[in-house]
Structures are given as structure tokens and as C-alpha cells.
C-alpha positions as a Python dict, from the first residue, in 0.01 Angstrom:
ca = {
    (1, 'M'): (0, 0, 0),
    (2, 'H'): (269, -65, -258),
    (3, 'A'): (216, 278, -419),
    (4, 'V'): (256, 454, -84),
    (5, 'E'): (575, 259, -14),
    (6, 'Q'): (714, 353, -355),
    (7, 'A'): (623, 720, -300),
    (8, 'I'): (805, 722, 35),
    (9, 'Q'): (1115, 570, -126),
    (10, 'V'): (1107, 828, -405),
    (11, 'V'): (1081, 1115, -154),
    (12, 'G'): (1381, 984, 41),
    (13, 'A'): (1585, 939, -274),
    (14, 'L'): (1490, 1282, -411),
    (15, 'L'): (1603, 1453, -91),
    (16, 'I'): (1946, 1293, -112),
    (17, 'L'): (1973, 1352, -485),
    (18, 'A'): (1869, 1717, -446),
    (19, 'A'): (2155, 1773, -201),
    (20, 'F'): (2401, 1599, -432),
    (21, 'V'): (2291, 1785, -746),
    (22, 'L'): (2294, 2123, -572),
    (23, 'V'): (2651, 2064, -454),
    (24, 'Q'): (2758, 1951, -801),
    (25, 'L'): (2603, 2265, -952),
    (26, 'D'): (2788, 2474, -693),
    (27, 'R'): (2458, 2602, -553),
    (28, 'L'): (2512, 2450, -209),
    (29, 'R'): (2808, 2366, 13),
    (30, 'P'): (2833, 2030, 194),
    (31, 'S'): (2876, 2209, 526),
    (32, 'T'): (2539, 2392, 510),
    (33, 'W'): (2242, 2308, 727),
    (34, 'T'): (2033, 2249, 415),
    (35, 'Y'): (2272, 1990, 274),
    (36, 'L'): (2308, 1810, 606),
    (37, 'W'): (1935, 1796, 675),
    (38, 'L'): (1848, 1684, 322),
    (39, 'N'): (2093, 1396, 364),
    (40, 'L'): (1975, 1305, 712),
    (41, 'V'): (1604, 1306, 635),
    (42, 'G'): (1641, 1132, 299),
    (43, 'S'): (1870, 860, 429),
    (44, 'A'): (1662, 809, 745),
    (45, 'I'): (1349, 757, 534),
    (46, 'L'): (1529, 502, 319),
    (47, 'A'): (1687, 332, 622),
    (48, 'V'): (1349, 284, 789),
    (49, 'D'): (1207, 150, 465),
    (50, 'A'): (1500, -91, 436),
    (51, 'L'): (1450, -204, 796),
    (52, 'I'): (1082, -274, 737),
    (53, 'G'): (1166, -462, 418),
    (54, 'R'): (1452, -650, 587),
    (55, 'E'): (1696, -537, 319),
    (56, 'I'): (2018, -561, 518),
    (57, 'G'): (2262, -422, 259),
    (58, 'F'): (2040, -123, 189),
    (59, 'L'): (1985, -73, 564),
    (60, 'L'): (2361, -72, 620),
    (61, 'L'): (2417, 185, 346),
    (62, 'E'): (2137, 421, 446),
    (63, 'G'): (2183, 368, 821),
    (64, 'V'): (2548, 468, 805),
    (65, 'W'): (2462, 759, 576),
    (66, 'A'): (2203, 882, 827),
    (67, 'A'): (2441, 834, 1121),
    (68, 'V'): (2721, 1030, 953),
    (69, 'S'): (2477, 1304, 854),
    (70, 'L'): (2347, 1324, 1211),
    (71, 'W'): (2703, 1333, 1345),
    (72, 'S'): (2781, 1624, 1112),
    (73, 'I'): (2468, 1810, 1226),
    (74, 'V'): (2567, 1764, 1592),
    (75, 'K'): (2920, 1888, 1519),
    (76, 'K'): (2787, 2192, 1335),
    (77, 'A'): (2543, 2267, 1617),
    (78, 'R'): (2838, 2262, 1858),
    (79, 'G'): (3020, 2516, 1642),
    (80, 'A'): (3261, 2286, 1458),
    (81, 'E'): (3272, 2264, 1080),
    (82, 'P'): (3127, 1925, 980),
    (83, 'D'): (3324, 1684, 766),
    (84, 'A'): (3184, 1602, 425),
    (85, 'V'): (2903, 1349, 445),
    (86, 'P'): (2904, 1052, 212),
    (87, 'H'): (2724, 1167, -105),
}
């Protein structure tokens, strides 16, 4: 099961890193649906993994990241421009 757990962590991290790299390369804007969803899904995966592993610091980091990403998605869905999410 350890390999599956590692694969899930890598997927979550790659989603967040993809969003970050694309913004840094000026291929994506932080206010796009793609950026917001990559951050939400990636951080949610890592937050759940941290919860299962009882890693409180990591859960705090990824949980807040997911919450801010979700908040930005809700704002964008309501027609407001989302603030930059943390990453």
C-alpha cells in the first residue's frame, strides 16, 4: 500500500507544481479556472493524505491552501475576480 500512497502524494504535488510552473512561465494566469482547480485538487489530495497520516503541520498547510483555492473558485463562479491563491 505504500507505493499507492506515494503515487497519490506525487499526483497531488504535481498538480500544484504544474499550476505554479505554468504561471511562472507566463502560460497561465492565477485567476483562471485551470489554475484554481489544479490548486484545489492537488492541495485537497495532499490534505486528505496528511489527515490520514496525522501530520498536523502538513494538514494545516494543505487544508488552508485547499480552502483558499475553493474560496477563489466560489468567488469566480459568482462573477468576481479571485484573489491570488497561495502558490
